[in-house]
N, C-alpha and C positions, 0 to 999 in steps of 0.2 A: 339597280339602286333606286330607292325611293326618297323623295324629299318631303319632310314633314315640318310643320311650323308651330305645333302646339304641344304642350306637355301631355295632354290626353292622347294625342296621336303617337308620340314616341313611346309612351308607356304601353300602348296597345301592341305595337310591333315587337317591343322587347318581351312583353308577356307571352306572345305567340312563340318567340324564339326559345324562351325558357321552357315552355310546354314541350318543345321538341328536344329538350335536354342540351341545348347549346350554351356554351360559355360566352358571356357578353363582354366585349371590350369597348371602351370609350376613349376617343381621342379628342380632347377639348381644344378648340382653336379659335382664332379671331379671323381666319380666312387669309386671302392673298397667298395661296398655297405655293410652296416651292418643294424642292427635293427633300428638305428636312422634314416637312409635314408628311410627305409621301412615305418617308422611311418609318415614321411612327405608325402610319396606317398599315404598312407592310408588316411591321412587327406585330401589330394587333391581329392582322389577318392570319399570321403564322400561328399565333397562340390562342385564338378565339374562334368559335364557330359563327359568331355574329358580331359585326363591327358597326358601331355608331360613331360618326364624326359630328361634333357640334361646331357650328359656325355662328359666332356671335361677337361682334365688336362691342366689348363691354364698357359702357361709358363710365362706370363706377371706378375703373382703375386708371383713368386718365386724369392727370392733375393740370393739364393745359388744354383749353378748349380747341386751340389751333392744332394741337397734336392729334386730337380725336378727329377733327375735320379732315386732316390730310392723310389719315391712316388709309392705306390702299385697300380698295374693295373691288372684288370681281367674282360675284357669286356664280355666274355662268361658267367661267373658267375653272373655278374651284370645284363645281359639281362634276365637270368633265374629268378632272384629275382624280377626284375621289372615286368616281365610277370605275375608272381605269385601274385604280389600286385595289379594287375588289371590295370596297365599302358597301355595306348593306343599306345603311340609312344615313342621309345627311339631315341633321336636325338644325334648322336655321330659323330660330324664333325671332319675332320682333321684340323691341325693348319693352313694350307693354306686356308681353307674355312673361318676360323674366322679372320685370319690376312693375307689377300692376299697381293701380291707384291705391294709395294708402300704405305701400310697402315701407316698413320701418325697422327692419332687422338687419344687423350686420354681423359678420364673423371676424374676429381678430385673433391673430396668433402673435403673442408678444415675444420679445427677446431677439429671435433670429431675424425678425423683419426690420429691426432698427438700424443696423449698420448698412453700408454699401448702398443698394438701391433705396433703402428706407431713409438714409441720411440725405440723399440727393432729391428724391421724388416725394418724400414724406411717407409716413406709415399709412396714410389714407389709401395710397396705391395698393398696398398689400391687403388692406381691408376689402377693397374692391375685388381683388383677385380671389381671396379666400371665400368671400361671400358668393361670388358667381360659381366657383368650383364646387362649393358645398351644395348649392342649388342644383347644379348639373349632376352631382353624385346622387342627389335625392330624386331628380327627375328621371334619370336613366337607370339608376341602381345597377351599375355594371359590376362584373367580377374583377375586372382590372381596368386601370386607366393609365394612359401613356403620355409622357412628357419628355421634353428635350433637356439635355444637360447644359445647353447654352444658357438657359434660364436657371442656373444652379440654385440661386437663393429661393426662387419661386418653388422649385422642386422640393427643396428641403422643407419649406414652409408647408407644402401640401402633404408631405409625408407626416409631419408633426400634427397637422390638423386631422388627418385621417386616423392617426393613432389616438389622439386625445378625445376625439368625438366618436370613437368606436365605429367608424365606417368599415364594413366588412369588405374592403376593396384593396386589391394589390396595386400599389403605386409603382409603376415601372418607369425608370428613367433611362432614356436611350442616348447613345453618343451623339455629339454635335456633328452635323453634316456640313462640310465645307466646300467652297468653290475650289477649282483647280489651283488658284493662287493663294489659298489658305483662308480667305475671308469666310467667317461663319455665315451660313445662310440665314437670312432674316427677311421678313416681309418689308422691313424698313429699308433694306438695301435699294428698293425701287425709288427711294427718295434721293439717292446720291446722284449728283451730277458727275460728269466724266472725271474731273479733277479729284473730287472727293472720293470717287470709287477707286481711283488709283492709289490715293493716299491711305485709304482704309485698310489696305493689306498690311500696314505697319502694326495694326493691333495684333494680328496673329504672329507676325514676326517678333513682336515684343514678348509674347507669351512663350514662343519657342526659344527665345534667347534666355529667358529665365529657366526653362527646362534644361537647356544645355549647361547653364552655369551650375545648377544644382547637381546635375549628373556628373559634372567635373569635380564635385566635392565641396562646393560652397554651401555653408549652413546659415550664414547670417542673412536674414531676410532682406535687410536694406541693401546689401551688396548684390544679392541675386536680382532684386527689383531694378537696381541701377542699370544692369545690362539691358533690361527691357526698356527703360526710360530713354536710353540712347537711341533705340529704334524709333520711338515716338518723336523724339526731338528732331531727328533727321527729316521728318515730314512735317514739322511744325505743329504737332498735335499735343495739346495739353490735356491730360486725362482728368476726368472728374474724380475718379479714384483708380488707383492701381495698387492692390493690396495683397499681402500674403495672410491668409486667415485659416482658422481651424475648419476642417471639413464638416464638423459636427455642430459647432456653435457660431461660426463666422466671426469669432473674436480674433483680433490681430495676433500674430505670432512674431516673436523676435528672432527665433531660430527655427529652421526647417529641419526637424528631426524625424518627422513621420509624414504621412500623406497630408498635403497642404493644398488648399485651393488658392490659386492665383487668379484674382478677379480684376476686370478692367472695364471701364466705361469711358466713352469720349463722344463729343459732338463733332460731326463733320458736315458742314453746310446745314441742310434742313433735317438731317438724320441724327439720331442719337443711337449709338451702337454699344452693345455689351458683348463680352466674350470672356472665356475662362479656360483654364486647364487645371488638372490635379497633378501635382508633382510628387514624386516619391523618391527620397534620397536612396542611393545604393545601400542595400542591406536592410532597409526598413521593411517591416512586414505589413505595415498599414500606415 
């Protein structure tokens, strides 16, 4: 694996791979790798002949300076994990390479960015994500790009952006990877103290409770969510949002008659965690 830090350098190595007829896969990340990231790299490795992983903590998507400052960083450890996963190139640009002096352009996807995370963090968060991902798509020009289902709203937005802006890129969304106790893997988990880490398992228990309630025949979204709220309440967790929404539009649903996204966000100590599942009522085709 090689480490590059400039757009010119990453384009050079990708150009050489393409000249050899290799399919190029991109895994955009902000580092602090865990098994969830590695699963994306492995999927890209299975499907592509050349894999680029970007490592860039994007300041444009943070709405709190303190959150940006405490975001975990470990480039050396990340490079070792990426190399072991069979990655060909780790692209780790400086902020000045991504946002040079005079940078004045943003990308905004409307509609699906406004509820859930958009309502809590503000739509500027998703402008930052869309802008940096659009730039990475142009820098690397991959055939496929890999994202995790844990960030369901982000993945939906990126798919919409790629379609609307005619990026000839397959956007692949991979399943959420979890710890043995159910907690969704996240770089932010490193910010949890021992008590918060124990309590955090209530998020996945809440989602599983909704799944069980729907599987048992409940169709009223409020009733299904109530079963999950009980799990959160038992650990004294107040969700920033806990919602049943359309998998396509992210608009709230009153009844769960087809595939529905159950999305959850909560703060525990210094960490803000998100998680989700897609529930499908018995008999529903989608």
